[in-house]
Gaussian input, Z-matrix of N, CA and C with variables (Angstrom, degrees):
# hf/3-21g

backbone

0 1
 N
 C     1     B1
 C     2     B2     1     A1
 N     3     B3     2     A2     1     D1
 C     4     B4     3     A3     2     D2
 C     5     B5     4     A4     3     D3
 N     6     B6     5     A5     4     D4
 C     7     B7     6     A6     5     D5
 C     8     B8     7     A7     6     D6
 N     9     B9     8     A8     7     D7
 C    10    B10     9     A9     8     D8
 C    11    B11    10    A10     9     D9
 N    12    B12    11    A11    10    D10
 C    13    B13    12    A12    11    D11
 C    14    B14    13    A13    12    D12
 N    15    B15    14    A14    13    D13
 C    16    B16    15    A15    14    D14
 C    17    B17    16    A16    15    D15
 N    18    B18    17    A17    16    D16
 C    19    B19    18    A18    17    D17
 C    20    B20    19    A19    18    D18
 N    21    B21    20    A20    19    D19
 C    22    B22    21    A21    20    D20
 C    23    B23    22    A22    21    D21
 N    24    B24    23    A23    22    D22
 C    25    B25    24    A24    23    D23
 C    26    B26    25    A25    24    D24
 N    27    B27    26    A26    25    D25
 C    28    B28    27    A27    26    D26
 C    29    B29    28    A28    27    D27
 N    30    B30    29    A29    28    D28
 C    31    B31    30    A30    29    D29
 C    32    B32    31    A31    30    D30
 N    33    B33    32    A32    31    D31
 C    34    B34    33    A33    32    D32
 C    35    B35    34    A34    33    D33
 N    36    B36    35    A35    34    D34
 C    37    B37    36    A36    35    D35
 C    38    B38    37    A37    36    D36
 N    39    B39    38    A38    37    D37
 C    40    B40    39    A39    38    D38
 C    41    B41    40    A40    39    D39
 N    42    B42    41    A41    40    D40
 C    43    B43    42    A42    41    D41
 C    44    B44    43    A43    42    D42
 N    45    B45    44    A44    43    D43
 C    46    B46    45    A45    44    D44
 C    47    B47    46    A46    45    D45
 N    48    B48    47    A47    46    D46
 C    49    B49    48    A48    47    D47
 C    50    B50    49    A49    48    D48
 N    51    B51    50    A50    49    D49
 C    52    B52    51    A51    50    D50
 C    53    B53    52    A52    51    D51
 N    54    B54    53    A53    52    D52
 C    55    B55    54    A54    53    D53
 C    56    B56    55    A55    54    D54
 N    57    B57    56    A56    55    D55
 C    58    B58    57    A57    56    D56
 C    59    B59    58    A58    57    D57
 N    60    B60    59    A59    58    D58
 C    61    B61    60    A60    59    D59
 C    62    B62    61    A61    60    D60
 N    63    B63    62    A62    61    D61
 C    64    B64    63    A63    62    D62
 C    65    B65    64    A64    63    D63
 N    66    B66    65    A65    64    D64
 C    67    B67    66    A66    65    D65
 C    68    B68    67    A67    66    D66
 N    69    B69    68    A68    67    D67
 C    70    B70    69    A69    68    D68
 C    71    B71    70    A70    69    D69
 N    72    B72    71    A71    70    D70
 C    73    B73    72    A72    71    D71
 C    74    B74    73    A73    72    D72
 N    75    B75    74    A74    73    D73
 C    76    B76    75    A75    74    D74
 C    77    B77    76    A76    75    D75
 N    78    B78    77    A77    76    D76
 C    79    B79    78    A78    77    D77
 C    80    B80    79    A79    78    D78
 N    81    B81    80    A80    79    D79
 C    82    B82    81    A81    80    D80
 C    83    B83    82    A82    81    D81
 N    84    B84    83    A83    82    D82
 C    85    B85    84    A84    83    D83
 C    86    B86    85    A85    84    D84
 N    87    B87    86    A86    85    D85
 C    88    B88    87    A87    86    D86
 C    89    B89    88    A88    87    D87
 N    90    B90    89    A89    88    D88
 C    91    B91    90    A90    89    D89
 C    92    B92    91    A91    90    D90
 N    93    B93    92    A92    91    D91
 C    94    B94    93    A93    92    D92
 C    95    B95    94    A94    93    D93
 N    96    B96    95    A95    94    D94
 C    97    B97    96    A96    95    D95
 C    98    B98    97    A97    96    D96
 N    99    B99    98    A98    97    D97
 C   100   B100    99    A99    98    D98
 C   101   B101   100   A100    99    D99
 N   102   B102   101   A101   100   D100
 C   103   B103   102   A102   101   D101
 C   104   B104   103   A103   102   D102
 N   105   B105   104   A104   103   D103
 C   106   B106   105   A105   104   D104
 C   107   B107   106   A106   105   D105
 N   108   B108   107   A107   106   D106
 C   109   B109   108   A108   107   D107
 C   110   B110   109   A109   108   D108
 N   111   B111   110   A110   109   D109
 C   112   B112   111   A111   110   D110
 C   113   B113   112   A112   111   D111
 N   114   B114   113   A113   112   D112
 C   115   B115   114   A114   113   D113
 C   116   B116   115   A115   114   D114
 N   117   B117   116   A116   115   D115
 C   118   B118   117   A117   116   D116
 C   119   B119   118   A118   117   D117
 N   120   B120   119   A119   118   D118
 C   121   B121   120   A120   119   D119
 C   122   B122   121   A121   120   D120
 N   123   B123   122   A122   121   D121
 C   124   B124   123   A123   122   D122
 C   125   B125   124   A124   123   D123
 N   126   B126   125   A125   124   D124
 C   127   B127   126   A126   125   D125
 C   128   B128   127   A127   126   D126
 N   129   B129   128   A128   127   D127
 C   130   B130   129   A129   128   D128
 C   131   B131   130   A130   129   D129
 N   132   B132   131   A131   130   D130
 C   133   B133   132   A132   131   D131
 C   134   B134   133   A133   132   D132
 N   135   B135   134   A134   133   D133
 C   136   B136   135   A135   134   D134
 C   137   B137   136   A136   135   D135
 N   138   B138   137   A137   136   D136
 C   139   B139   138   A138   137   D137
 C   140   B140   139   A139   138   D138
 N   141   B141   140   A140   139   D139
 C   142   B142   141   A141   140   D140
 C   143   B143   142   A142   141   D141
 N   144   B144   143   A143   142   D142
 C   145   B145   144   A144   143   D143
 C   146   B146   145   A145   144   D144
 N   147   B147   146   A146   145   D145
 C   148   B148   147   A147   146   D146
 C   149   B149   148   A148   147   D147
 N   150   B150   149   A149   148   D148
 C   151   B151   150   A150   149   D149
 C   152   B152   151   A151   150   D150
 N   153   B153   152   A152   151   D151
 C   154   B154   153   A153   152   D152
 C   155   B155   154   A154   153   D153
 N   156   B156   155   A155   154   D154
 C   157   B157   156   A156   155   D155
 C   158   B158   157   A157   156   D156
 N   159   B159   158   A158   157   D157
 C   160   B160   159   A159   158   D158
 C   161   B161   160   A160   159   D159
 N   162   B162   161   A161   160   D160
 C   163   B163   162   A162   161   D161
 C   164   B164   163   A163   162   D162
 N   165   B165   164   A164   163   D163
 C   166   B166   165   A165   164   D164
 C   167   B167   166   A166   165   D165
 N   168   B168   167   A167   166   D166
 C   169   B169   168   A168   167   D167
 C   170   B170   169   A169   168   D168
 N   171   B171   170   A170   169   D169
 C   172   B172   171   A171   170   D170
 C   173   B173   172   A172   171   D171
 N   174   B174   173   A173   172   D172
 C   175   B175   174   A174   173   D173
 C   176   B176   175   A175   174   D174
 N   177   B177   176   A176   175   D175
 C   178   B178   177   A177   176   D176
 C   179   B179   178   A178   177   D177
 N   180   B180   179   A179   178   D178
 C   181   B181   180   A180   179   D179
 C   182   B182   181   A181   180   D180
 N   183   B183   182   A182   181   D181
 C   184   B184   183   A183   182   D182
 C   185   B185   184   A184   183   D183
 N   186   B186   185   A185   184   D184
 C   187   B187   186   A186   185   D185
 C   188   B188   187   A187   186   D186
 N   189   B189   188   A188   187   D187
 C   190   B190   189   A189   188   D188
 C   191   B191   190   A190   189   D189
 N   192   B192   191   A191   190   D190
 C   193   B193   192   A192   191   D191
 C   194   B194   193   A193   192   D192
 N   195   B195   194   A194   193   D193
 C   196   B196   195   A195   194   D194
 C   197   B197   196   A196   195   D195
 N   198   B198   197   A197   196   D196
 C   199   B199   198   A198   197   D197
 C   200   B200   199   A199   198   D198
 N   201   B201   200   A200   199   D199
 C   202   B202   201   A201   200   D200
 C   203   B203   202   A202   201   D201
 N   204   B204   203   A203   202   D202
 C   205   B205   204   A204   203   D203
 C   206   B206   205   A205   204   D204
 N   207   B207   206   A206   205   D205
 C   208   B208   207   A207   206   D206
 C   209   B209   208   A208   207   D207
 N   210   B210   209   A209   208   D208
 C   211   B211   210   A210   209   D209
 C   212   B212   211   A211   210   D210
 N   213   B213   212   A212   211   D211
 C   214   B214   213   A213   212   D212
 C   215   B215   214   A214   213   D213
 N   216   B216   215   A215   214   D214
 C   217   B217   216   A216   215   D215
 C   218   B218   217   A217   216   D216
 N   219   B219   218   A218   217   D217
 C   220   B220   219   A219   218   D218
 C   221   B221   220   A220   219   D219
 N   222   B222   221   A221   220   D220
 C   223   B223   222   A222   221   D221
 C   224   B224   223   A223   222   D222
 N   225   B225   224   A224   223   D223
 C   226   B226   225   A225   224   D224
 C   227   B227   226   A226   225   D225
 N   228   B228   227   A227   226   D226
 C   229   B229   228   A228   227   D227
 C   230   B230   229   A229   228   D228
 N   231   B231   230   A230   229   D229
 C   232   B232   231   A231   230   D230
 C   233   B233   232   A232   231   D231
 N   234   B234   233   A233   232   D232
 C   235   B235   234   A234   233   D233
 C   236   B236   235   A235   234   D234
 N   237   B237   236   A236   235   D235
 C   238   B238   237   A237   236   D236
 C   239   B239   238   A238   237   D237
 N   240   B240   239   A239   238   D238
 C   241   B241   240   A240   239   D239
 C   242   B242   241   A241   240   D240
 N   243   B243   242   A242   241   D241
 C   244   B244   243   A243   242   D242
 C   245   B245   244   A244   243   D243
 N   246   B246   245   A245   244   D244
 C   247   B247   246   A246   245   D245
 C   248   B248   247   A247   246   D246
 N   249   B249   248   A248   247   D247
 C   250   B250   249   A249   248   D248
 C   251   B251   250   A250   249   D249
 N   252   B252   251   A251   250   D250
 C   253   B253   252   A252   251   D251
 C   254   B254   253   A253   252   D252
 N   255   B255   254   A254   253   D253
 C   256   B256   255   A255   254   D254
 C   257   B257   256   A256   255   D255
 N   258   B258   257   A257   256   D256
 C   259   B259   258   A258   257   D257
 C   260   B260   259   A259   258   D258
 N   261   B261   260   A260   259   D259
 C   262   B262   261   A261   260   D260
 C   263   B263   262   A262   261   D261
 N   264   B264   263   A263   262   D262
 C   265   B265   264   A264   263   D263
 C   266   B266   265   A265   264   D264
 N   267   B267   266   A266   265   D265
 C   268   B268   267   A267   266   D266
 C   269   B269   268   A268   267   D267

   B1=1.5072
   B2=1.5828
   B3=1.3745
   B4=1.4170
   B5=1.5147
   B6=1.3908
   B7=1.4463
   B8=1.5306
   B9=1.3362
   B10=1.5030
   B11=1.4905
   B12=1.2554
   B13=1.5517
   B14=1.4823
   B15=1.2517
   B16=1.4843
   B17=1.5760
   B18=1.2301
   B19=1.4129
   B20=1.6315
   B21=1.1743
   B22=1.4734
   B23=1.4573
   B24=1.3154
   B25=1.4954
   B26=1.5028
   B27=1.3653
   B28=1.3449
   B29=1.4890
   B30=1.2824
   B31=1.5199
   B32=1.5149
   B33=1.2590
   B34=1.5151
   B35=1.4394
   B36=1.5026
   B37=1.3972
   B38=1.6754
   B39=1.1758
   B40=1.4732
   B41=1.5783
   B42=1.4005
   B43=1.4120
   B44=1.5867
   B45=1.2527
   B46=1.3844
   B47=1.4622
   B48=1.3193
   B49=1.3818
   B50=1.5497
   B51=1.1707
   B52=1.4731
   B53=1.5609
   B54=1.4186
   B55=1.4692
   B56=1.6003
   B57=1.3796
   B58=1.4360
   B59=1.5884
   B60=1.2428
   B61=1.3983
   B62=1.5514
   B63=1.4046
   B64=1.3949
   B65=1.5812
   B66=1.3068
   B67=1.6041
   B68=1.4878
   B69=1.2999
   B70=1.4538
   B71=1.5877
   B72=1.4330
   B73=1.4048
   B74=1.5384
   B75=1.2623
   B76=1.5253
   B77=1.5067
   B78=1.3804
   B79=1.6257
   B80=1.5306
   B81=1.3342
   B82=1.3940
   B83=1.5337
   B84=1.2973
   B85=1.5460
   B86=1.5288
   B87=1.3037
   B88=1.4096
   B89=1.5568
   B90=1.3073
   B91=1.4677
   B92=1.5706
   B93=1.3151
   B94=1.4308
   B95=1.4326
   B96=1.3006
   B97=1.4449
   B98=1.4012
   B99=1.2745
   B100=1.4702
   B101=1.6684
   B102=1.2214
   B103=1.4878
   B104=1.5080
   B105=1.2466
   B106=1.5592
   B107=1.4601
   B108=1.2988
   B109=1.4289
   B110=1.5726
   B111=1.2823
   B112=1.4694
   B113=1.5134
   B114=1.3045
   B115=1.4876
   B116=1.4837
   B117=1.4167
   B118=1.4060
   B119=1.4975
   B120=1.3932
   B121=1.4638
   B122=1.5377
   B123=1.2745
   B124=1.4886
   B125=1.3706
   B126=1.3766
   B127=1.4879
   B128=1.5498
   B129=1.4552
   B130=1.3973
   B131=1.5332
   B132=1.4144
   B133=1.5382
   B134=1.6164
   B135=1.2346
   B136=1.4973
   B137=1.6352
   B138=1.2059
   B139=1.4571
   B140=1.4434
   B141=1.4467
   B142=1.4056
   B143=1.5739
   B144=1.3263
   B145=1.4247
   B146=1.6399
   B147=1.1946
   B148=1.4422
   B149=1.5769
   B150=1.3203
   B151=1.4649
   B152=1.5220
   B153=1.4038
   B154=1.3889
   B155=1.5780
   B156=1.3258
   B157=1.4597
   B158=1.6088
   B159=1.3879
   B160=1.4351
   B161=1.5211
   B162=1.2811
   B163=1.4315
   B164=1.5694
   B165=1.3197
   B166=1.4581
   B167=1.5447
   B168=1.2869
   B169=1.4786
   B170=1.5472
   B171=1.1347
   B172=1.4576
   B173=1.6801
   B174=1.3569
   B175=1.5575
   B176=1.4201
   B177=1.1840
   B178=1.4089
   B179=1.6521
   B180=1.4043
   B181=1.4966
   B182=1.4412
   B183=1.2731
   B184=1.4094
   B185=1.5225
   B186=1.3527
   B187=1.4564
   B188=1.5365
   B189=1.3774
   B190=1.4313
   B191=1.6117
   B192=1.1157
   B193=1.3965
   B194=1.4686
   B195=1.4056
   B196=1.4866
   B197=1.6139
   B198=1.4219
   B199=1.4115
   B200=1.5411
   B201=1.3613
   B202=1.5191
   B203=1.4711
   B204=1.4045
   B205=1.5341
   B206=1.5493
   B207=1.3542
   B208=1.4731
   B209=1.5504
   B210=1.3247
   B211=1.4106
   B212=1.5749
   B213=1.0958
   B214=1.5250
   B215=1.5861
   B216=1.3315
   B217=1.3479
   B218=1.5472
   B219=1.2209
   B220=1.4192
   B221=1.4840
   B222=1.3394
   B223=1.4340
   B224=1.5645
   B225=1.1836
   B226=1.5129
   B227=1.4851
   B228=1.3444
   B229=1.4615
   B230=1.5168
   B231=1.3050
   B232=1.3492
   B233=1.6009
   B234=1.2554
   B235=1.4264
   B236=1.5654
   B237=1.2971
   B238=1.4281
   B239=1.5301
   B240=1.3438
   B241=1.3755
   B242=1.4587
   B243=1.2211
   B244=1.4379
   B245=1.5519
   B246=1.3179
   B247=1.4561
   B248=1.4385
   B249=1.3257
   B250=1.3435
   B251=1.6051
   B252=1.3143
   B253=1.4221
   B254=1.5522
   B255=1.2895
   B256=1.4685
   B257=1.5179
   B258=1.3483
   B259=1.4551
   B260=1.4419
   B261=1.4833
   B262=1.3956
   B263=1.4955
   B264=1.3617
   B265=1.4007
   B266=1.6467
   B267=1.3064
   B268=1.4802
   B269=1.4801
   A1=107.28
   A2=112.82
   A3=116.76
   A4=110.10
   A5=115.15
   A6=117.11
   A7=121.51
   A8=112.02
   A9=116.63
   A10=111.69
   A11=118.42
   A12=120.73
   A13=113.33
   A14=119.56
   A15=116.80
   A16=107.46
   A17=106.88
   A18=113.16
   A19=114.67
   A20=118.93
   A21=125.60
   A22=114.86
   A23=118.16
   A24=124.38
   A25=110.97
   A26=123.29
   A27=118.80
   A28=114.90
   A29=119.42
   A30=125.83
   A31=109.03
   A32=113.93
   A33=117.68
   A34=112.85
   A35=116.76
   A36=116.23
   A37=108.89
   A38=117.86
   A39=120.06
   A40=114.11
   A41=107.93
   A42=114.14
   A43=112.78
   A44=118.95
   A45=121.92
   A46=112.34
   A47=124.03
   A48=125.76
   A49=110.05
   A50=123.74
   A51=128.25
   A52=109.72
   A53=112.27
   A54=117.42
   A55=113.89
   A56=116.54
   A57=117.64
   A58=104.73
   A59=121.92
   A60=123.15
   A61=114.00
   A62=114.25
   A63=118.76
   A64=112.43
   A65=111.81
   A66=112.93
   A67=110.26
   A68=115.78
   A69=122.95
   A70=111.22
   A71=111.35
   A72=116.66
   A73=108.40
   A74=119.82
   A75=121.81
   A76=108.36
   A77=113.48
   A78=117.68
   A79=105.11
   A80=122.93
   A81=126.66
   A82=111.95
   A83=110.77
   A84=122.95
   A85=113.28
   A86=119.89
   A87=123.46
   A88=112.83
   A89=112.82
   A90=119.60
   A91=109.05
   A92=119.34
   A93=122.58
   A94=112.47
   A95=121.51
   A96=129.52
   A97=118.17
   A98=117.38
   A99=116.92
   A100=107.58
   A101=115.19
   A102=111.05
   A103=111.52
   A104=118.04
   A105=122.36
   A106=111.85
   A107=119.02
   A108=116.91
   A109=112.53
   A110=117.70
   A111=124.03
   A112=109.70
   A113=117.96
   A114=117.00
   A115=108.03
   A116=116.56
   A117=119.95
   A118=116.69
   A119=116.92
   A120=119.82
   A121=113.10
   A122=117.78
   A123=122.17
   A124=116.57
   A125=116.71
   A126=124.61
   A127=113.53
   A128=112.53
   A129=112.93
   A130=119.64
   A131=115.33
   A132=116.73
   A133=109.20
   A134=119.14
   A135=122.69
   A136=102.57
   A137=124.68
   A138=125.67
   A139=113.20
   A140=116.87
   A141=115.26
   A142=109.00
   A143=120.10
   A144=120.86
   A145=111.36
   A146=116.77
   A147=124.78
   A148=109.12
   A149=115.84
   A150=120.69
   A151=116.60
   A152=118.78
   A153=125.55
   A154=106.84
   A155=109.81
   A156=118.29
   A157=103.98
   A158=110.54
   A159=117.37
   A160=113.25
   A161=118.75
   A162=123.48
   A163=114.85
   A164=114.23
   A165=124.03
   A166=107.37
   A167=116.10
   A168=120.54
   A169=103.94
   A170=122.92
   A171=123.97
   A172=115.48
   A173=105.48
   A174=107.08
   A175=119.08
   A176=127.56
   A177=132.20
   A178=113.57
   A179=108.29
   A180=116.77
   A181=114.42
   A182=117.90
   A183=125.15
   A184=109.88
   A185=113.31
   A186=117.47
   A187=115.58
   A188=115.83
   A189=119.42
   A190=111.88
   A191=123.11
   A192=131.09
   A193=111.40
   A194=116.51
   A195=118.94
   A196=122.71
   A197=105.23
   A198=116.32
   A199=115.78
   A200=110.24
   A201=115.89
   A202=116.11
   A203=107.96
   A204=109.50
   A205=109.81
   A206=118.45
   A207=118.82
   A208=115.49
   A209=114.20
   A210=123.36
   A211=110.82
   A212=116.44
   A213=124.52
   A214=106.87
   A215=115.97
   A216=120.05
   A217=111.72
   A218=121.81
   A219=129.09
   A220=110.92
   A221=114.64
   A222=121.98
   A223=110.07
   A224=116.63
   A225=120.63
   A226=115.39
   A227=114.52
   A228=121.72
   A229=107.31
   A230=120.62
   A231=126.64
   A232=112.40
   A233=114.85
   A234=116.52
   A235=110.02
   A236=120.41
   A237=124.85
   A238=114.69
   A239=117.49
   A240=119.16
   A241=121.59
   A242=116.70
   A243=123.43
   A244=111.85
   A245=119.86
   A246=122.08
   A247=116.39
   A248=122.86
   A249=130.91
   A250=111.63
   A251=118.16
   A252=119.58
   A253=109.22
   A254=118.87
   A255=123.87
   A256=107.49
   A257=111.30
   A258=115.14
   A259=102.99
   A260=118.68
   A261=121.26
   A262=109.99
   A263=118.16
   A264=120.20
   A265=108.14
   A266=115.17
   A267=119.28
   A268=117.72
   D1=125.78
   D2=-174.13
   D3=-87.47
   D4=72.83
   D5=179.84
   D6=46.88
   D7=47.19
   D8=-178.03
   D9=66.80
   D10=42.07
   D11=174.45
   D12=86.22
   D13=5.80
   D14=-176.04
   D15=-133.71
   D16=93.47
   D17=-176.25
   D18=-59.47
   D19=-22.13
   D20=173.51
   D21=-64.56
   D22=-15.59
   D23=178.76
   D24=-92.75
   D25=-0.29
   D26=-176.31
   D27=-68.90
   D28=-42.10
   D29=175.75
   D30=-57.53
   D31=-47.45
   D32=-178.10
   D33=-63.80
   D34=-35.61
   D35=-179.53
   D36=-73.00
   D37=-34.85
   D38=171.86
   D39=-57.74
   D40=-46.06
   D41=176.44
   D42=-57.22
   D43=-54.44
   D44=177.63
   D45=-57.48
   D46=-39.94
   D47=172.87
   D48=-59.08
   D49=-44.98
   D50=178.58
   D51=-62.29
   D52=-46.31
   D53=173.82
   D54=-55.75
   D55=-42.47
   D56=179.81
   D57=-66.37
   D58=-38.36
   D59=-178.99
   D60=-63.31
   D61=-38.53
   D62=176.13
   D63=-66.93
   D64=-37.05
   D65=179.69
   D66=-69.48
   D67=-26.95
   D68=177.29
   D69=-68.20
   D70=-43.49
   D71=-178.92
   D72=-71.31
   D73=-34.30
   D74=177.05
   D75=-57.41
   D76=-47.39
   D77=-178.30
   D78=-60.84
   D79=-43.40
   D80=-166.73
   D81=-77.24
   D82=-45.62
   D83=-171.43
   D84=-95.80
   D85=-38.00
   D86=-177.72
   D87=74.28
   D88=30.62
   D89=-178.77
   D90=-92.56
   D91=138.99
   D92=-179.16
   D93=-76.00
   D94=149.84
   D95=-172.39
   D96=90.63
   D97=-25.74
   D98=178.48
   D99=-74.24
   D100=-26.83
   D101=-179.41
   D102=-75.09
   D103=-46.81
   D104=171.27
   D105=-56.71
   D106=-51.23
   D107=-179.05
   D108=-62.98
   D109=-44.54
   D110=176.65
   D111=-54.71
   D112=-47.17
   D113=-174.83
   D114=-68.11
   D115=-45.57
   D116=175.90
   D117=-54.32
   D118=-43.04
   D119=179.84
   D120=-75.08
   D121=-4.32
   D122=165.11
   D123=-88.39
   D124=-48.03
   D125=-169.24
   D126=-83.02
   D127=-39.28
   D128=-177.13
   D129=-67.65
   D130=-40.92
   D131=173.02
   D132=-62.05
   D133=-37.72
   D134=-174.08
   D135=-70.41
   D136=-40.44
   D137=175.78
   D138=-65.12
   D139=-42.41
   D140=-177.98
   D141=-75.14
   D142=-32.80
   D143=174.33
   D144=-57.27
   D145=-34.79
   D146=-179.31
   D147=-71.49
   D148=-32.21
   D149=-174.44
   D150=-97.80
   D151=-31.76
   D152=-170.36
   D153=-122.05
   D154=168.45
   D155=175.69
   D156=-149.40
   D157=165.63
   D158=166.24
   D159=69.28
   D160=-145.34
   D161=-176.83
   D162=-68.60
   D163=-28.29
   D164=177.99
   D165=-65.75
   D166=-41.43
   D167=-177.86
   D168=-72.09
   D169=-48.03
   D170=178.49
   D171=-52.90
   D172=-56.31
   D173=168.71
   D174=-61.50
   D175=-48.37
   D176=176.51
   D177=-50.11
   D178=-46.54
   D179=178.46
   D180=-70.87
   D181=-33.08
   D182=177.75
   D183=-69.12
   D184=-51.15
   D185=179.46
   D186=-62.49
   D187=-41.58
   D188=175.73
   D189=-67.22
   D190=-36.62
   D191=175.06
   D192=-62.13
   D193=-52.67
   D194=170.72
   D195=-53.65
   D196=-37.68
   D197=174.17
   D198=-65.17
   D199=-46.54
   D200=176.63
   D201=-60.67
   D202=-43.67
   D203=-177.76
   D204=-72.39
   D205=-35.44
   D206=174.09
   D207=-56.90
   D208=-44.83
   D209=174.66
   D210=-60.65
   D211=-41.16
   D212=-177.00
   D213=-67.79
   D214=-44.12
   D215=178.99
   D216=-69.95
   D217=-34.18
   D218=174.60
   D219=-62.45
   D220=-44.90
   D221=-179.99
   D222=-70.72
   D223=-38.51
   D224=174.00
   D225=-58.61
   D226=-48.24
   D227=-179.54
   D228=-60.62
   D229=-52.74
   D230=179.07
   D231=-55.97
   D232=-39.33
   D233=-178.95
   D234=-73.21
   D235=-37.58
   D236=168.26
   D237=-59.04
   D238=-43.03
   D239=169.87
   D240=-60.38
   D241=-36.75
   D242=172.41
   D243=-69.55
   D244=-34.92
   D245=173.75
   D246=-70.96
   D247=-37.53
   D248=-176.64
   D249=-124.29
   D250=73.23
   D251=-174.87
   D252=-64.66
   D253=146.40
   D254=175.53
   D255=-65.59
   D256=141.08
   D257=-179.34
   D258=-116.79
   D259=131.59
   D260=177.13
   D261=-76.12
   D262=142.09
   D263=177.33
   D264=-87.82
   D265=139.77
   D266=177.51
   D267=-65.24

């Protein structure tokens, strides 16, 4: 089923699903970044769907989702690095 008859909503539907997963992970693991990324992945596709349609919606949602996930990954790596600093060997 193509997102209730609008194939341009498929990428947004996947983004919202990932956002909900990240919100669940935040609740279970308590990791920073998941909350922000999860909220953004729910709100941004909805806002874009209200403003755009067709190929423009698909492209904008894909780019926004990629940017949000990249930012979340960078924040996660930085958080992990701060929790487990590299130790130099003597």
